[in-house]
N, C-alpha and C positions, 0 to 999 in steps of 0.2 A: 068617422071612419077610423080615427086613431083609437077611439074607445073600443070599437069592435075588434081591432087587431090586438089591442092590449088584453081584451077578455079571452080571445082565442089563445094567445100565448100563455096566459095565466092558467087556463084550463089544461093546456098541453103540459105545462111544467108540473102541475099538481098530478096529472095522470102518470107521468114519467116517475115522480117520487113515490107514488103508490106502488108501481110495478117494482121499482128498485128496492124499497124497503120491504115490500112483501116478499120478494125473492130472497133478500138477505135474511129476512126473518125465518123463512123456511130452511135456508142453508145453516143459519145459526142454530136452529133447532137440532140439526144433525151433527153439529160440531162436538166432538168428544172433549172431556176435560182433562186429557192427558196428551203429552207431546209424542211424536213419533221418534224413530231411532236417531233422527238428525236433530232432534230438539225443537222441531217446528210443530204447531198445532195444525193438523190437516183441516181443510175446509169441508170436504165431503167424506163421509163415512163409507168405506168399502165393505160390502157384506163378506163375512167369513167364507173361505172357499168351500166349506162343507154345507153352507146354508142353501136349501133348495126352495124353489117356488112352491108354496103350499097348495096352489090350485090343482085340482084333479086333472089328469091328462086322458086323452082318448086314443085308444089303439084302433088301427083300421087296416083293412085289406083292400087291395086294388085289383080290379078285373078289367081287361081290355076286351070289350064285347064287340065282335064283328070285325076286328082288325085282320087284314090279309096276312097269311102266314109268312109271306116273303118280306114283309116290312115290320113284322112284330118286334123283332129284336132291335131294330132301329128306333122304334117308338119307346120301347122300354129304356133304351140307353139315355134318352133325353128327358124322361119322366121326373118331374119334381117330387111327385108323390112317392115314387120308389127311392129317389136319392135321399129324401128327408124322412124316410120311414122310421128311423131310429130316434129322430128328434120328434117326440110325440106332441101333437097339437093340444091346445087347451079348450077349443071350442069347435063347433060345427062350421062357423064362418071361416075359421082358419083352415079347415080342410077344404072348404069350397074355394077359398083363395088359391090354394095349391092346385086344385083340380082345374080352375079356370086358366091358370098359367100353363098347365099341361095342354089344355085344349088349344090355346093360342100357338104354342110351340109345335105341337103335333100336326096342326093344320098346315103350317109352313113346311114342315117335314114332308107331309104327304104331297103337297104341291110340288116340292123339289124332286119327288119320286114319281111324278106323272099322274097323280090322282087329283085332278083339278076340280072334280065335282064332290069332293069329300065333305061330309058334314060330321060334326062331332058335338056331343052334349054330355054334361056330367050328371050323375045321379048319386045322392048320398042317402044311404039307409042307416038310421040310427038303430042299432040292435039293442043297445042299452045306453045309459048315460056315460059309460066308459068305453064303449066299442062301437065301431061303425064299419059299413061296407061301402066302398067307393067303386062305382061302375062308370067307366068311360065308354059311352056308346059311340062306335065308329062305323059310319057308312062310307066306305072308301069310294064306291062306284067303280066304273070301268077305267082301267089304266090307259092313258093316252099313248099312242104310238106315233112315230114319224111317218107322215105320208110322202113328204119330199124333203130331201136334204140337198142343198145346193151350195157348192163352193165356187166363189168367183173371185177374180182379181180386180182390184180397184182400177188398175191400168193394164188392160190385156196385153200380153206379150207372147211371142212365138218361141221364146227361148226357155220356156218351162214346160215340163211334161204334164200330162193329165193328172190332176189332183185326185180324181175319183178312183184311181187304180190302187190306192193305198187302203189297208184295212183300218177302219175307224170304229170308235165305240158307238157313234151315232150313224145310223144308216136307215134306209127305208124298211119299216116294219119293226124296228127295234123299239123297246119302251122308252118314253121320254124321262130322262134322268138328268137333272141339272148338272150333277158332278160330271157326268159323261160329256156334256157339251163343253165344259171348261177343259176337261182332259183332251178332247179332240182339238180344241183351239191351241193347247200347248203342243200337241203332236204336229199341227200344221206349221207352227213357228219353227219347230225342230226340223221339219222337212225343208223348209226354206233355208234355215241356217246351215244345213248340210249341202246345200246346192247353190251357194254364192250370195245369199241374201241374209246377212246377219242383222239387218235392221228392220226386217219384216214386223208388222204389227197388225192386230186384229181390229177392224173398225167395229163400231157399234152393231151388234147382231140384230137381225130381223127375225122375230119369232111370231108366228101367227097361229092362234088356236082355232080349230074348227070344232066347236062344242057339239054340233049336230052329229058328226061322224067320229068324235073322240079322237081326233088326230091333231098333229102339229106340222106346220111347214117351217123349216128352218133354213135361213139363208145366211151364210157366214162369208164376209168379204174381207179379203186380205190386201193390205197395202204392202207390197213386197219390198218397197224401197229400192235403192240403187243396187245393181249387180256389181260385185267386186271381186278382186283377186288379191292374193297376198302380195304385199310390197315390202317397204323398208321395215326392218325390225329395230325398235328403239328400246334398249335395256337400260333402266336407270341403275347406275352402278352402286354397289354397297361395299363397305369397307371389309366385311367379314369373309366374302367369297370372291374368288377371281371371276371377272367377267368372262374370261375364256371358258370356264367351267360351264357357265349358263349358255353361251353361244354354241358350245359343242353339242348341246342337247336340243337345239332348235333346228329341226329339219324341214321347216316350211319353205317350199320352193317359190321363188319370185315368179309372179304371173300365174301361179296355180290357183284354180278356182277356190274361193273361200269355203272351208268345210269346218263346222264346229267340232267334228270328231277329231280332226287333225289338231285343233287347238287343245282339246282335252288331253290328247296323247302327249303333246308337248308339255302341258302342265304337269302331267304325271311323271314324265321323264325328268323334268327339271328337279322335281322333289323326290326322286327315287332313293336318295340317300338320307332323306329326312332333315335337310339343312334349313328349310324355311317353314314358318308357320303360316305364311300367306304367299300365294302365287297368283297374281292378277295379270291376265292377258286380255287386253281390250283393243278391238279394232277402231280405228279413227275413220269416220265417214268421209269418203271422198266428195269433192264438189260435183263431179260428173259421173253418171252411171257407167260402169265398165272400167273405170280407172282403178289402179292398185290402191289397196288400203293399207296405210301404215299400221303397224301393230306395236302397242305400248305394253311393255312388261315391267310390272312393279313387284318387288320382292321384299318380304319382311323376314329376316333371319330368326331362327330359333336358337335356344341354348344347345351347344354342340355336345355336351356330356350327358350321358344317360346312365342311370343306375337302377336296377329293378330286380324283381323276383317273380317267379311264376309257380303255379301248382297245377298238376294234372292228375287224373285218375284213370286207371283202366284195370281190367281183371288180370292183366299180365303183371304190370308193374305196381299195382295198387296205388298208393299215394306217392307221387313223385315231386321233387323240388328242383328249381333252377334259379340261380342267381347270376347276374351279369353286370358288366360295366363296359361302356364304350365311349370313345370320343370320335365323332363323325366328321370332324373338319380339322384335322390335326395341323395341316400346313396351309389351309385356305383354299384347297382344291378338292374337298370332299374326301380326303384321305381318312380311312377309318382304322382305328386300333381298338381291339376289344378282347375281353376275357369272359368266358362262360363256364360255369361249373354246374354239372347236372348229377343229381343223386336219386336213384330209385332202388327198388328191391333187387333189380337185375343189373343195373348199370351205375358206375361211378367213373366220371371222367372230367377233365378240364381241357378246354380248347382255347388256344391263342389264335388271333386272326389279325391280319393286316391287309387292307385293300388300297390300291392306288388307281383312281379312275383316270382315264385319258392317258394311260401309260404308252409312251412312244407314238401314239396315234389317238385321234379323237374317237370316243366311244369304245375304247379298248381298256379293259380293267385287268390289272395284275392282282391276283388273289393268292395269299399265302396263309396256310393254316398249319398248326401243330397240335395234335390230339394225343393226350396220354391218359390211360385209364384202363378200366377192366369191365368185362361184361360176363355175367353168368346166367346161362339159360339151361333149359332141359337138354339141349343138344351138346353144349360145350361150355368151357370156361376160358375166356380170352383175357390176356393182359399184355399190353404193349404200347408202342408209340407209332404214330403215322405222321409223316412230314409231307406236305403237298404244296407245290407251287404250280400255277397255271395262268393262262391268259384267256380271257373271253372277249370276243369281238362282236359288236352289234352291227350286222350288215344293213339292217333296216329295223323298222319298229317291230316286225314280226319274227325276223330271223337272227339267231345268234349262233355262232360257232366258237369252239374253243379246244384247247388242248394243254397238257401239262405233264409233269413228272411227280410221282409219289414214291416214297421209300417207307417200307414197313419193317419194323423189328418187333417180333412178338413171340409169345409162347402160348400154346393152346393145350389144355388138358381135356382129354376125351377118353371116357371110360378108364380113368386113373392112369392114362398114358400121357406123359409130358412130351411135347414136341416143340422145338424152337424153329422159327422161320425168319429169314431175311430175304427180301426180294424188292425189285422195282416194278412200278406200274407206269404205263404211258396212256392215260385216258385221252380219247378224242371224242368230241360230241358235236352234234348239231340239233338245234331246237327251233321249231316253228310254232309260234303261239299267237293266237288272235282272240283270246278270251277277253271279256270286258272287266274281269276282276280276278285277282289271284286267290282271295279267300272266299268269295261268293260268286263264282262264275255262273252266268245264266245264258251265255251264247258264245259261240266259237269253240275252239278246241286247241289241243296241243299235241304235236308230234315230236317225240324225243328219241334220238338214236345215239347210242354211245358204244364205242368199241375200245376195249382196254386190253392191250397186250401186257402180260406179266413175264418177268424173267427173274430167275433166282433158283433156289434149291427146293423142289417139291418131291421129296423122295428120291427116286432115280431119275426124274426128268427135271428140266430147267425152264420150260416155257409152257404157257397156256394163254388162251384168248377168250375173253368174256364179252360177247355182244349183248346189248339190251335194246329193245324196241318197245316204246310205250305210246299209246294213243288215248286221248280223251276227247269227248265231243259232247256239246250242250246244245239242245234244241228248244228254244222258247216257243210256247204254244199260244201266247197272247201278247198284246202290245206292252203291257206293264211287266212282263217277265215274271208273273206270279205263278205260272205253271210251266215247269221245265222238265224235259226228258234228258237224262244224262247217261253216258256210256263210257266205259274204260276197258282197255285190254293191255296186256303186257306179255311179251315173250322173251325168255332169256336162255342162253346156252353157255356152256363151258366146253371149248374146243381145244384139241391137243391130245397127245398120247398119255397124258397124265391120268392115273387111276383115281377113282373117287376118293379112296382113303388117303391118297397123297395130296389132295387139295386141302389147303388150310380150312378147317371146319367152318369159320365165319365167312369164307368165300364161296362155300357151296350154296346151292339154291334151295330155298325153302318157301313155303306159302302158308297162309293162315294168320289171322289176327288183324289189328288195325293197320290200314294201308295195304291190305291184301284182301283176304276173304274173312269178313266179319262173321262171327258165329263159331269159328274154330280157334283153338288156342294158338298162340304165337309159334310158328314154324312147324305145326303138327300135321300139315298136309304134305304127304310125301312118304318115302320109305321110313319105317320104324324098326327099331331093334326089338329083340325078344322081351326086353325090359320097357318097351314103349318109349324109347328115347329117339328123337328125330335124327336121322342119319344125313339128310340132305340129298340132293340129286345134281345131275349135270344138265338138265333141261326143265323148264317150267313154262306153263301157260296159265295166265290168270285173266279173268274178265268179270265184268259186273255192269249193272244198270241201276238207276234210281229214278223214281218219280218224285219231284220236289213240288210242294204246293205251299205258297206263302198265303197264310190265312188273313193276316192283316200286316201293318207296318212292323210289328214287333215279333210276331210268332209264325212259324212255319212247321210243316210236317213232311216226312219222307217215308217211302217204302223202298226197300232195296233187295236185290238178288245178286249173289256173287258166287263164282265157282273157280276152281283151280285144279291143276294136276301137276305133279312133280315126278320126274322119271330118272332112273339111273342112266338111261341112254342119253347120248349127246346130240339127239335130234328131237324135234317136237312133232308129236303125232296128234293131229287135230281130233281124231276119233277116239283118243284114249279116254277112259272113264274119269269123270271129274267129281269132286266133292263140292256140294253146294251149301251155301249159307243164305239165310234170309232174315229180314227184320224190319223194324220201324224205328223212327227217330223223331225227335223234336228239335227245332231250331229257334233260338231266341236271338234276334238280330240286334247288334250293338254297333256303335261307331267303329270299333275295332274290327268287327266281322261277326259272323254268326257263331253263337255258342252252340256246340253240337252234343246232343244226348242221344245215344243209340243203344238199343238192345237187340241182340242178334242170336239166332238159334241155328244149329247145324241141321240140315235137312235129313241127314242120316248119321246117327251116332254109332260108331264102330265099336266092336267088342274084341277083346283079346282071347287067347286060347282058353282061359278059364271062365269065359262068359262075362267078364267085368267090362263095364263101359269105359272106352278110351276117351271119348270126347265129353266135355262137360255140357249140361243141358242148355246153358246160355252164356253169353258174354256181354259185358257192359262197357261202353266207351264214353268218355267226356273229353272234348277238345274244342279248339277254336278253329273255325273255318270248315267249309264243306269237306266231305271225305275225299273228293277229287274234283 
């Protein structure tokens, strides 16, 4: 027995030595007789970067035969043959390996899209020793649809409304798509979280295929968890920010039914001044259903100072630059001090700003600005200073009111006539807003009303009143808000016995350009002089609409139509003839907001007395955020 073990051990040792010295011999054969830059002799020789594999490669084309048109793009997106087409294979077997991987992946993709009877097979035709044609034969079969979609509660209760009344991606007759099942489950959890059940969860789904009728029966069961209301708020204190600042932004009422929308609004409100990198708001599950749930708020502060720069382009300003600096937490309560300098071909200004949140009252902000600079447009040249102080009071999450005082000292050149002005303004405003985003709104709207009396010297008069009413509205057409109808309108007046020429030129009413009617030049809708210089008016009406389509997570497209009229009269005439602009745009969605690229055309290009076109053939706009 010992001899046998000894013999086996000896043979094992000899085998190991052969492998070891055999490998070392092959390694030694590749070892160069010169050291590297560190003085060491490398063990393995690396081929020079320009050395290519001498074996001949095979070029190939790929055809998807029989693939349904509605899923062809999805199949191409996951194809290994297409993804590695530039990396040419060396043999037919390597092409076959890629094709077989495609078959496996595409079969799973077709199953996920509802083609449960799909069959796939590859075919490789060698045209020559250096070229081939790959054909993926795809027989998708009939797409399965939902015969029955049933939502049920694990523990039936009478305090929850009918789940079937909501629009879901999966419903009777709809094609079976795995992604839509997952999205519907997310939608269900969202519905429960908005109605007092933050701990709802989906139990293992029950999906039954009927291959004879090409249908599926789907049963989704929800464990709703305990019903709860808002209870005690527990804020973990941090050194950098006063706890009172945080508490002033939490308007969750005790014993109010839990709603994830309210929690998201509080999270957004706490970080409205950008003081935190993380805002975590988590409910603590109660022991008994119906009891209040304590809410734990954890915050991580961010650096309070910001310095930055921005670039924008439009056919009005061409290339514009902006630099800014700000401190967002000067004394620990979200106080902001900042300076911004802007320079374009038409504008040069510097603005100083100071804001104090919770001034004298919770959710009341004191805002002070000082603007000095100049603006040169086709209508006028402005140079002056504007000092403003105002208070903004948030009455609720949707409603804000405010008022203040402004003082303006300026000079305006209009048709080589220099006119100085000094006057006070007393702006009063109210705003109702329930949009879901400031830069990319997809639902809700905003109503804004501002009335500003001015007093000072305007020619022979001393007073005027400028009311402004603006309305926006966004209507989502699907659950994911990928298709949105958007509308806006604005009316403005200048009331008082002051004549138009006595009104400071930059206070007169104009339309056209970005923020107004795209397709027309800035301020060019309205009365024009004989030299085609905008004169401005005393009343204006503007309106527009957009159809927004989000193609995927990154890219979207819009089409829009906008129109306006500007009159010398101090009343709005709804039947007055308007100038219309239209266009298309692309949106690229980023974490900051959508990048906007628009091209717009005037529907009617006006001509002057000599037959020359007044309006340019098109206008181009680049910015961040939706147009409205």
